[in-house]
C-alpha positions as a Markdown table, in Angstrom:
| # | Residue | x | y | z |
|---|---|---|---|---|
| 1 | Met | 53.8 | -21.6 | -5.1 |
| 2 | Thr | 50.6 | -21.3 | -7.1 |
| 3 | Ser | 47.4 | -22.5 | -5.8 |
| 4 | Ser | 44.3 | -22.8 | -7.9 |
| 5 | Phe | 40.8 | -22.8 | -6.5 |
| 6 | Glu | 38.1 | -24.8 | -8.3 |
| 7 | Phe | 34.5 | -24.5 | -7.4 |
| 8 | Pro | 31.9 | -26.9 | -8.4 |
| 9 | Ala | 29.6 | -25.6 | -11.1 |
| 10 | Ser | 26.2 | -24.9 | -9.7 |
| 11 | Pro | 23.1 | -24.6 | -11.9 |
| 12 | Ala | 22.0 | -21.1 | -12.6 |
| 13 | Arg | 19.4 | -19.7 | -10.2 |
| 14 | Leu | 15.8 | -19.6 | -11.6 |
| 15 | Ser | 14.6 | -16.1 | -12.5 |
| 16 | Asp | 11.4 | -14.7 | -11.2 |
| 17 | Ala | 10.2 | -14.5 | -14.8 |
| 18 | Glu | 10.6 | -18.2 | -15.3 |
| 19 | Arg | 8.8 | -19.0 | -12.0 |
| 20 | Asp | 6.0 | -16.5 | -12.9 |
| 21 | Lys | 5.5 | -18.1 | -16.3 |
| 22 | Ala | 5.2 | -21.6 | -14.7 |
| 23 | Leu | 2.7 | -20.2 | -12.1 |
| 24 | Lys | 0.6 | -18.7 | -14.9 |
| 25 | Val | 0.5 | -22.0 | -16.8 |
| 26 | Leu | -0.7 | -23.6 | -13.5 |
| 27 | Arg | -3.4 | -20.9 | -13.0 |
| 28 | Asp | -4.6 | -21.4 | -16.5 |
| 29 | Gly | -4.7 | -25.1 | -16.0 |
| 30 | Val | -7.1 | -24.6 | -13.0 |
| 31 | Ala | -9.1 | -22.1 | -14.9 |
| 32 | Met | -9.6 | -24.5 | -17.8 |
| 33 | Gly | -10.5 | -27.4 | -15.4 |
| 34 | Arg | -7.4 | -29.4 | -16.3 |
| 35 | Leu | -6.1 | -29.3 | -12.7 |
| 36 | Ser | -8.0 | -29.9 | -9.4 |
| 37 | His | -7.5 | -27.3 | -6.7 |
| 38 | Asp | -5.5 | -29.7 | -4.6 |
| 39 | Thr | -3.2 | -30.5 | -7.5 |
| 40 | Phe | -2.8 | -26.8 | -8.3 |
| 41 | Val | -1.8 | -26.0 | -4.7 |
| 42 | Arg | 0.7 | -28.8 | -4.5 |
| 43 | Arg | 2.3 | -27.9 | -7.9 |
| 44 | Met | 2.4 | -24.2 | -7.0 |
| 45 | Glu | 4.3 | -25.1 | -3.8 |
| 46 | Leu | 6.7 | -27.2 | -5.8 |
| 47 | Ala | 7.1 | -24.4 | -8.4 |
| 48 | Leu | 8.0 | -21.9 | -5.6 |
| 49 | Thr | 10.7 | -24.2 | -4.3 |
| 50 | Ala | 12.0 | -25.5 | -7.7 |
| 51 | Arg | 15.7 | -25.1 | -8.3 |
| 52 | Ser | 16.0 | -25.7 | -12.0 |
| 53 | Ser | 14.1 | -25.1 | -15.2 |
| 54 | Glu | 13.7 | -28.8 | -15.6 |
| 55 | Glu | 11.8 | -29.1 | -12.4 |
| 56 | Leu | 9.5 | -26.3 | -13.6 |
| 57 | Ala | 9.0 | -28.0 | -16.9 |
| 58 | Ala | 8.0 | -31.2 | -15.3 |
| 59 | Leu | 5.3 | -29.4 | -13.3 |
| 60 | Thr | 3.7 | -27.9 | -16.4 |
| 61 | Ala | 4.5 | -30.6 | -19.0 |
| 62 | Asp | 0.9 | -32.0 | -19.1 |
| 63 | Leu | -0.7 | -28.5 | -19.4 |
| 64 | Arg | 1.1 | -27.0 | -22.4 |
| 65 | Thr | -1.1 | -28.7 | -25.1 |
| 66 | Glu | -3.2 | -25.7 | -26.0 |
| 67 | Gly | -2.2 | -24.0 | -29.2 |
| 68 | Arg | -1.6 | -20.4 | -30.0 |
| 69 | Leu | -5.2 | -19.8 | -31.1 |
| 70 | Ser | -6.7 | -21.1 | -27.8 |
| 71 | Arg | -4.2 | -19.0 | -25.8 |
| 72 | Leu | -5.4 | -16.0 | -27.8 |
| 73 | Val | -9.1 | -16.8 | -27.2 |
| 74 | Phe | -8.6 | -17.5 | -23.5 |
| 75 | Gly | -6.5 | -14.3 | -23.1 |
| 76 | Thr | -9.2 | -12.2 | -24.8 |
| 77 | Val | -12.0 | -13.7 | -22.7 |
| 78 | Glu | -10.0 | -13.1 | -19.6 |
| 79 | Ala | -9.3 | -9.5 | -20.5 |
| 80 | Met | -13.0 | -8.8 | -21.4 |
| 81 | Ser | -14.3 | -10.4 | -18.2 |
| 82 | Gly | -11.9 | -8.4 | -16.2 |
| 83 | Phe | -12.9 | -5.2 | -18.0 |
| 84 | Ser | -16.6 | -5.8 | -17.3 |
| 85 | Val | -16.0 | -6.3 | -13.6 |
| 86 | Arg | -13.9 | -3.1 | -13.4 |
| 87 | Leu | -16.5 | -1.2 | -15.3 |
| 88 | Arg | -19.3 | -2.4 | -13.0 |
| 89 | Arg | -17.3 | -1.5 | -9.9 |
| 90 | Ala | -16.5 | 2.0 | -11.3 |
| 91 | Trp | -20.1 | 2.6 | -12.2 |
| 92 | Gln | -21.4 | 1.6 | -8.8 |
| 93 | Ala | -18.6 | 3.5 | -6.9 |
| 94 | Glu | -19.4 | 6.8 | -8.6 |
| 95 | Arg | -23.0 | 6.5 | -7.6 |
| 96 | Leu | -22.3 | 5.8 | -3.9 |
| 97 | Pro | -23.0 | 8.5 | -1.3 |
| 98 | Lys | -19.9 | 10.0 | 0.3 |
| 99 | Leu | -19.0 | 9.4 | 4.0 |
| 100 | Leu | -16.7 | 12.2 | 5.2 |
| 101 | Leu | -13.9 | 11.1 | 7.4 |
| 102 | Pro | -14.1 | 13.0 | 10.7 |
| 103 | His | -11.4 | 15.5 | 11.7 |
| 104 | Pro | -8.4 | 13.5 | 12.9 |
| 105 | Gly | -7.8 | 15.8 | 15.9 |
| 106 | Ser | -11.0 | 14.8 | 17.7 |
| 107 | Gly | -9.5 | 11.8 | 19.4 |
| 108 | His | -12.8 | 10.0 | 19.6 |
| 109 | Pro | -13.9 | 7.2 | 17.3 |
| 110 | Leu | -16.9 | 7.6 | 15.1 |
| 111 | Arg | -19.4 | 5.0 | 16.2 |
| 112 | Ile | -21.6 | 3.6 | 13.4 |
| 113 | Gly | -24.9 | 1.7 | 13.9 |
| 114 | Arg | -28.7 | 1.9 | 14.5 |
| 115 | Asp | -28.2 | 3.1 | 18.1 |
| 116 | Pro | -29.5 | 6.7 | 18.6 |
| 117 | Ala | -26.2 | 7.5 | 20.4 |
| 118 | Ser | -24.1 | 6.6 | 17.4 |
| 119 | Gly | -22.1 | 9.3 | 15.7 |
| 120 | Leu | -23.4 | 8.0 | 12.3 |
| 121 | Arg | -26.9 | 6.5 | 12.8 |
| 122 | Leu | -28.0 | 4.2 | 9.9 |
| 123 | Asn | -31.6 | 3.2 | 10.2 |
| 124 | His | -31.5 | 0.0 | 8.1 |
| 125 | Glu | -32.4 | -3.5 | 9.0 |
| 126 | Thr | -29.0 | -4.9 | 8.0 |
| 127 | Val | -27.1 | -2.5 | 10.3 |
| 128 | Ser | -26.6 | -3.6 | 13.9 |
| 129 | Arg | -27.3 | -1.3 | 16.8 |
| 130 | Val | -23.5 | -1.0 | 17.5 |
| 131 | His | -22.1 | -2.0 | 14.1 |
| 132 | Ala | -18.6 | -0.5 | 13.6 |
| 133 | Glu | -16.3 | 2.3 | 14.6 |
| 134 | Leu | -13.9 | 4.5 | 12.6 |
| 135 | Arg | -10.8 | 5.8 | 14.4 |
| 136 | His | -7.8 | 7.9 | 13.5 |
| 137 | Gln | -4.8 | 5.9 | 14.9 |
| 138 | Gly | -1.1 | 6.2 | 14.2 |
| 139 | Gly | -1.6 | 8.6 | 11.3 |
| 140 | Met | -4.1 | 6.3 | 9.5 |
| 141 | Trp | -7.8 | 5.5 | 9.6 |
| 142 | Val | -8.8 | 2.2 | 11.1 |
| 143 | Leu | -12.3 | 0.7 | 10.6 |
| 144 | Arg | -13.3 | -1.9 | 13.2 |
| 145 | Asp | -16.2 | -4.2 | 13.0 |
| 146 | Leu | -17.8 | -4.4 | 16.5 |
| 147 | Gly | -19.3 | -7.9 | 16.1 |
| 148 | Ser | -22.1 | -6.9 | 13.7 |
| 149 | Thr | -24.6 | -9.5 | 12.4 |
| 150 | Asn | -24.3 | -8.6 | 8.7 |
| 151 | Gly | -20.7 | -7.6 | 8.6 |
| 152 | Thr | -18.6 | -4.6 | 7.6 |
| 153 | Thr | -16.7 | -4.6 | 4.2 |
| 154 | Val | -14.0 | -2.5 | 2.7 |
| 155 | Asn | -13.7 | -2.6 | -1.1 |
| 156 | Gly | -15.9 | -5.8 | -1.1 |
| 157 | Arg | -13.8 | -7.7 | 1.5 |
| 158 | Arg | -15.2 | -8.5 | 4.9 |
| 159 | Val | -13.5 | -6.9 | 7.8 |
| 160 | Ile | -12.5 | -9.4 | 10.5 |
| 161 | Gly | -11.4 | -7.3 | 13.5 |
| 162 | Ala | -10.1 | -4.1 | 11.9 |
| 163 | Ala | -8.9 | -2.8 | 8.6 |
| 164 | Val | -7.0 | 0.3 | 7.5 |
| 165 | Val | -9.0 | 2.5 | 5.2 |
| 166 | Arg | -8.2 | 5.5 | 2.9 |
| 167 | Glu | -10.0 | 8.2 | 1.1 |
| 168 | Gly | -11.8 | 6.7 | -1.9 |
| 169 | Asp | -12.3 | 3.2 | -0.4 |
| 170 | Gln | -15.8 | 1.7 | -0.6 |
| 171 | Val | -17.1 | 0.7 | 2.8 |
| 172 | Ala | -20.4 | -1.1 | 3.6 |
| 173 | Phe | -22.2 | -1.7 | 6.9 |
| 174 | Gly | -24.6 | -4.5 | 6.2 |
| 175 | Gln | -26.1 | -3.5 | 2.9 |
| 176 | Val | -25.5 | 0.3 | 3.3 |
| 177 | Ser | -22.5 | 1.4 | 1.2 |
| 178 | Phe | -20.5 | 4.6 | 1.1 |
| 179 | Arg | -17.4 | 6.0 | -0.6 |
| 180 | Leu | -14.9 | 7.5 | 2.0 |
| 181 | Ser | -14.1 | 11.1 | 1.4 |
| 182 | Ala | -11.8 | 13.6 | 3.1 |
| 183 | Pro | -13.2 | 16.9 | 4.3 |
């Protein structure tokens, strides 16, 4: 007795490359002002859950009117603007004073602030009396903002609570910036 199994043909799964291409078209649509932020967010959600190429094509059909020349121009402008931002950050980063990470075996956090009892006293009006602390914890360095008025940032992003930091990171307490360095 011979039995045959037949399985219904299912459409091929979308590749990550197809999905990424559709997301890039949507991002470009927002950048060129052709999509509102809300429309972009909704279409992005739909693109991430799409099951077929046709669904992706429907999400980007009204955005593919730019020609080869405009894609070239927008790509060049995007690359140049990204280069200038990276160049400015690199230039500023190399000019920052270094903040040496304390020896990990001390077990005590390094307190940072205007308070005379701080391990790192920064006498600047944008630094709070008790601004932040740097602690070696679980094999990594953790920078914790202690409710400062003007904030603590790591690589330009504000620290809410705590953040893991590494050698080479740019940290700022108020408007006072440093580059972390290992001893």
